[in-house]
C-alpha positions in Angstrom: -77.5 -18.0 -14.9 -79.3 -19.5 -12.0 -82.9 -19.6 -10.7 -82.9 -20.3 -7.0 -79.6 -22.2 -7.1 -80.6 -24.2 -10.1 -78.7 -23.6 -13.3 -80.9 -22.5 -16.2 -79.0 -24.8 -18.6 -79.7 -27.8 -16.3 -83.4 -26.8 -16.0 -83.7 -26.5 -19.8 -82.0 -29.9 -20.1 -84.5 -31.6 -17.8 -87.4 -29.9 -19.7 -85.9 -31.1 -23.0 -85.7 -34.6 -21.7 -89.4 -34.7 -20.8 -90.4 -33.1 -24.1 -88.3 -35.7 -25.9 -89.9 -38.6 -24.0 -93.3 -37.2 -24.8 -92.4 -37.0 -28.5 -91.1 -40.6 -28.4 -94.2 -42.0 -26.7 -96.7 -40.1 -28.9 -94.7 -40.9 -32.1 -94.7 -44.6 -31.3 -98.4 -44.4 -30.4 -97.8 -45.6 -26.8 -100.0 -42.6 -25.8 -102.7 -41.2 -28.0 -102.6 -37.5 -28.7 -103.8 -35.4 -31.6 -101.2 -34.6 -34.3 -101.5 -30.9 -33.6 -100.3 -31.4 -30.0 -97.5 -33.6 -31.2 -96.4 -30.9 -33.6 -96.6 -28.1 -31.1 -94.6 -30.0 -28.5 -92.0 -30.7 -31.2 -91.7 -27.0 -32.0 -91.4 -26.3 -28.3 -88.7 -28.9 -28.1 -86.7 -27.3 -30.9 -87.0 -23.9 -29.3 -85.9 -25.1 -25.8 -83.1 -27.3 -27.2 -81.8 -24.3 -29.2 -81.9 -22.1 -26.1 -80.3 -24.8 -24.0 -77.4 -25.2 -26.4 -76.9 -21.5 -26.8 -76.8 -20.9 -23.1 -74.4 -23.9 -22.6 -72.0 -22.4 -25.1 -72.1 -19.0 -23.4 -71.3 -20.5 -19.9 
């Protein structure tokens, strides 16, 4: 699956990387965010990582 010559699996991998870095920085209190935002980003990370893995297995 591709979106304008970019693989959807690769795109989800990049998004997961940024979500993971945000979780790391906010969890270590290097950046200050409310716990609700940290939790919602974590749930988004789980969803995109699951989709990323599922699509990677299919391809």
